C-alpha positions as CSV (number, residue, x, y, z in Angstrom):
1,M,34.0,-6.7,-18.9
2,K,30.9,-5.6,-16.9
3,N,29.4,-8.3,-14.7
4,P,25.9,-9.0,-16.8
5,I,23.8,-8.8,-13.8
6,T,24.9,-5.3,-12.9
7,Q,24.9,-4.1,-16.4
8,F,21.1,-5.5,-16.6
9,N,20.3,-3.6,-13.1
10,E,21.7,-0.9,-14.6
11,E,20.2,-0.6,-17.8
12,R,16.7,-1.1,-16.1
13,T,17.4,1.9,-13.6
14,K,18.3,3.9,-16.7
15,S,15.1,2.8,-18.4
16,I,12.5,3.5,-15.6
17,A,14.0,6.9,-15.0
18,S,13.5,7.9,-18.4
19,N,9.7,6.9,-18.2
20,G,9.5,10.0,-15.9
21,E,10.7,12.2,-18.8
22,N,8.3,10.3,-21.8
23,K,5.4,12.7,-22.3
24,Q,3.7,10.1,-24.4
25,L,4.1,7.2,-22.0
26,L,2.9,9.4,-19.2
27,E,0.1,10.3,-21.0
28,A,-1.0,7.0,-22.2
29,A,-0.4,5.7,-18.4
30,G,-2.6,8.3,-17.4
31,L,-5.4,8.2,-19.6
32,F,-5.2,4.4,-18.6
33,N,-5.6,5.3,-15.0
34,Y,-8.4,7.5,-15.3
35,E,-10.8,5.4,-17.2
36,S,-9.7,2.0,-15.4
37,N,-10.4,3.6,-12.3
38,L,-14.1,4.7,-13.7
39,S,-14.6,1.1,-14.7
40,K,-13.7,-0.6,-11.0
41,Y,-10.5,-2.4,-12.9
42,S,-9.2,-3.1,-9.4
43,Y,-12.0,-5.0,-8.6
44,N,-11.3,-7.8,-11.3
45,F,-8.7,-9.7,-9.6
46,S,-8.1,-12.3,-6.6
47,W,-5.1,-13.8,-4.5
48,M,-5.3,-17.6,-3.6
49,G,-9.0,-17.1,-3.7
50,R,-9.6,-13.9,-1.9
51,P,-10.8,-10.7,-3.9
52,I,-7.7,-8.1,-3.9
53,I,-9.2,-4.8,-5.0
54,A,-5.9,-3.7,-6.3
55,Y,-4.1,-3.1,-9.2
56,P,-1.4,-6.0,-10.5
57,Q,1.2,-3.1,-11.1
58,D,1.1,-2.2,-7.4
59,M,1.2,-5.7,-6.3
60,I,4.1,-6.5,-8.0
61,A,5.6,-3.4,-6.4
62,M,4.5,-4.8,-3.0
63,Q,6.4,-7.8,-4.0
64,E,9.5,-6.5,-4.8
65,L,9.5,-4.4,-1.6
66,I,8.6,-7.2,0.7
67,W,11.2,-9.6,-0.8
68,D,13.8,-6.7,-0.5
69,I,13.0,-5.6,2.7
70,K,12.1,-9.2,4.4
71,P,9.9,-7.5,7.2
72,D,8.8,-9.5,10.3
73,L,5.8,-7.2,10.4
74,I,3.5,-5.7,7.8
75,I,0.7,-3.2,9.1
76,E,-2.3,-2.9,7.0
77,T,-5.7,-0.8,7.4
78,G,-8.4,-1.9,5.4
79,V,-9.3,-5.4,5.2
80,A,-12.4,-5.5,2.9
81,H,-12.3,-9.0,1.4
82,G,-8.7,-9.9,3.1
83,G,-6.9,-10.3,-0.4
84,S,-4.1,-8.1,0.4
85,I,-3.1,-9.3,3.5
86,V,-3.4,-12.9,2.2
87,Y,-1.2,-11.7,-0.3
88,Y,1.2,-10.1,2.1
89,A,1.3,-13.4,4.4
90,S,1.8,-15.6,1.3
91,L,5.0,-13.6,0.4
92,L,6.2,-13.7,4.2
93,E,5.6,-17.4,4.0
94,L,7.5,-17.9,0.8
95,I,10.5,-15.9,2.6
96,G,10.2,-18.1,5.6
97,N,10.8,-15.9,8.5
98,D,8.3,-15.3,11.6
99,G,6.9,-12.7,9.3
100,L,3.1,-11.4,10.6
101,V,0.5,-9.6,9.0
102,V,-1.7,-7.5,11.0
103,G,-5.3,-6.4,9.5
104,I,-7.1,-3.6,10.8
105,D,-10.9,-2.5,9.8
106,I,-13.4,-0.6,11.6
107,D,-16.0,-3.7,10.3
108,I,-14.7,-6.6,9.4
109,R,-17.8,-8.5,8.0
110,K,-18.9,-12.4,9.3
111,H,-18.4,-13.5,5.8
112,N,-15.3,-12.1,4.9
113,R,-13.8,-13.1,8.4
114,D,-14.9,-16.6,8.1
115,L,-13.0,-16.8,4.9
116,I,-9.9,-15.3,6.2
117,E,-9.9,-17.6,9.5
118,A,-10.5,-20.5,6.9
119,H,-7.5,-19.8,4.8
120,P,-4.2,-21.5,4.8
121,M,-2.2,-18.0,5.3
122,M,-4.0,-17.3,8.5
123,K,-1.4,-18.8,10.2
124,R,0.5,-15.6,9.3
125,I,-2.4,-13.1,10.2
126,Q,-3.9,-11.0,13.2
127,L,-7.0,-9.7,12.6
128,I,-7.9,-6.2,14.7
129,E,-11.6,-4.8,14.4
130,G,-12.0,-1.1,15.6
131,P,-11.3,2.2,14.1
132,S,-7.6,2.5,13.2
133,T,-7.2,5.5,14.8
134,S,-8.8,4.5,18.3
135,E,-6.3,4.4,21.2
136,S,-7.3,1.0,22.1
137,V,-6.5,-0.4,18.5
138,I,-3.2,1.8,18.0
139,N,-2.3,0.2,21.5
140,Q,-2.8,-3.1,20.4
141,V,-0.6,-2.5,17.1
142,K,2.1,-0.7,19.2
143,A,2.4,-3.7,21.4
144,I,3.1,-6.1,18.3
145,A,5.4,-4.1,16.7
146,E,7.7,-3.5,20.0
147,Q,8.4,-7.0,19.3
148,K,9.2,-6.9,15.8
149,N,12.3,-5.1,14.2
150,K,11.5,-4.4,10.4
151,I,8.2,-3.2,10.0
152,M,6.4,-1.9,6.6
153,V,3.1,0.0,6.9
154,C,0.3,0.1,4.1
155,L,-2.5,2.7,4.6
156,D,-5.8,1.8,2.7
157,S,-8.9,2.5,4.6
158,N,-11.0,5.6,4.8
159,H,-9.7,7.9,2.2
160,T,-10.6,11.3,3.9
161,H,-7.6,13.7,4.0
162,E,-8.3,14.1,7.8
163,H,-8.4,10.0,8.2
164,V,-5.3,9.4,6.4
165,L,-3.3,12.3,7.9
166,E,-4.3,11.1,11.4
167,E,-3.3,7.2,10.5
168,L,0.1,8.6,9.2
169,K,0.6,10.6,12.4
170,L,0.2,7.2,14.0
171,Y,1.3,4.5,11.9
172,A,4.1,5.9,9.9
173,P,6.3,6.1,12.9
174,L,5.9,2.6,13.3
175,T,8.0,2.3,9.8
176,S,11.5,1.1,10.3
177,P,14.3,3.1,8.5
178,G,14.7,1.7,5.1
179,S,11.3,0.4,5.2
180,Y,8.2,1.9,3.6
181,C,4.9,3.6,4.4
182,I,2.6,3.2,1.5
183,V,-0.4,5.2,1.1
184,F,-3.0,3.6,-1.1
185,D,-5.7,5.6,-3.6
186,T,-3.8,8.7,-3.8
187,I,-5.3,8.3,-7.3
188,V,-8.3,9.9,-6.0
189,E,-6.8,13.7,-6.4
190,Y,-6.8,12.7,-10.1
191,L,-9.9,11.4,-10.7
192,P,-13.8,13.3,-10.8
193,D,-15.5,13.7,-8.0
194,N,-17.9,10.6,-7.1
195,Y,-16.7,8.7,-9.6
196,L,-18.0,5.6,-8.0
197,E,-21.8,4.7,-7.9
198,G,-23.3,5.9,-4.4
199,G,-20.6,8.4,-3.9
200,R,-18.0,8.7,-1.4
201,P,-17.0,11.2,1.5
202,W,-13.6,11.7,-0.2
203,G,-12.7,13.4,-3.7
204,V,-10.5,16.0,-5.1
205,G,-8.7,18.3,-2.5
206,N,-9.7,15.6,0.2
207,N,-8.0,12.3,-0.1
208,P,-4.7,10.2,0.7
209,K,-2.7,12.5,-1.4
210,T,-3.7,15.8,0.0
211,A,-2.9,14.1,3.2
212,V,0.5,12.8,1.9
213,L,1.5,16.3,1.1
214,E,0.8,17.9,4.3
215,Y,2.5,15.3,6.5
216,L,5.8,15.5,4.3
217,N,5.9,18.8,5.0
218,T,6.8,18.4,8.7
219,H,8.5,14.8,8.5
220,D,11.6,14.6,6.4
221,E,12.3,11.3,7.6
222,F,10.1,10.4,4.6
223,E,10.5,10.7,1.0
224,V,8.2,9.5,-2.3
225,D,10.3,7.1,-3.8
226,K,9.8,8.4,-7.4
227,S,11.4,5.4,-9.0
228,I,8.4,3.3,-8.4
229,D,6.0,5.7,-9.7
230,N,8.3,5.8,-13.1
231,K,8.4,2.0,-13.2
232,L,4.8,1.6,-12.5
233,L,3.0,4.3,-14.3
234,I,-0.1,2.5,-13.8
235,S,-0.8,2.4,-10.2
236,V,-3.6,3.7,-7.4
237,A,-0.7,5.3,-5.4
238,P,0.9,7.6,-7.1
239,G,3.2,9.5,-4.5
240,G,2.2,7.2,-2.0
241,Y,5.3,4.9,-1.9
242,L,7.1,6.5,1.3
243,K,10.6,5.3,2.0
244,R,11.7,6.2,5.6
245,I,15.1,7.4,4.8
246,R,16.2,8.2,8.7
């Protein structure tokens, strides 16, 4: 008789794979992705008091990855209100190793910095202010990474093709084999231009998704983990969960 845990995991894997072939489910998820982004759905959530500006589905995926990999360093470009770095830090706290989250942003606003630094999870967070692609910032990150073994990278700052591609070139190589470089907001490729008030310098044909596609053309040490896309269906990072396979 098959072990019930093994049987459950096999059934779940099969169900996830079948999602990718379920036309009606994919259409329903696509419609939700479209409409929810237009209504700024991702702005509705917080983690331990800090706005996270993310989809709960993506955060559950991140929890699963962090638990499985147990990284001792998570690098994230783009801090904003600090919700995601607090979230990652809290997961590392639960795991109990010496894990650290490095949050990088060109402008960490004082009201956000004050609240992040006062947070109980700040003991597992290091903030670096400056352009993520600058030599001074990347040198600081590399110095930290040299002391770590399992490294995960999350890219969520400026979403233009040029900027994300440069971040991929600089930060993706820091990802340890078996871990992930996650590129958020690849969903921009599937949304109308100027869908957010005030406009943005990115849009269809110029966004994280296009940067990922160009990067993968010359970096076969990474591959898109399609099982995560099939599992989540609702995500701001379709095709953005890049697993380092070698």
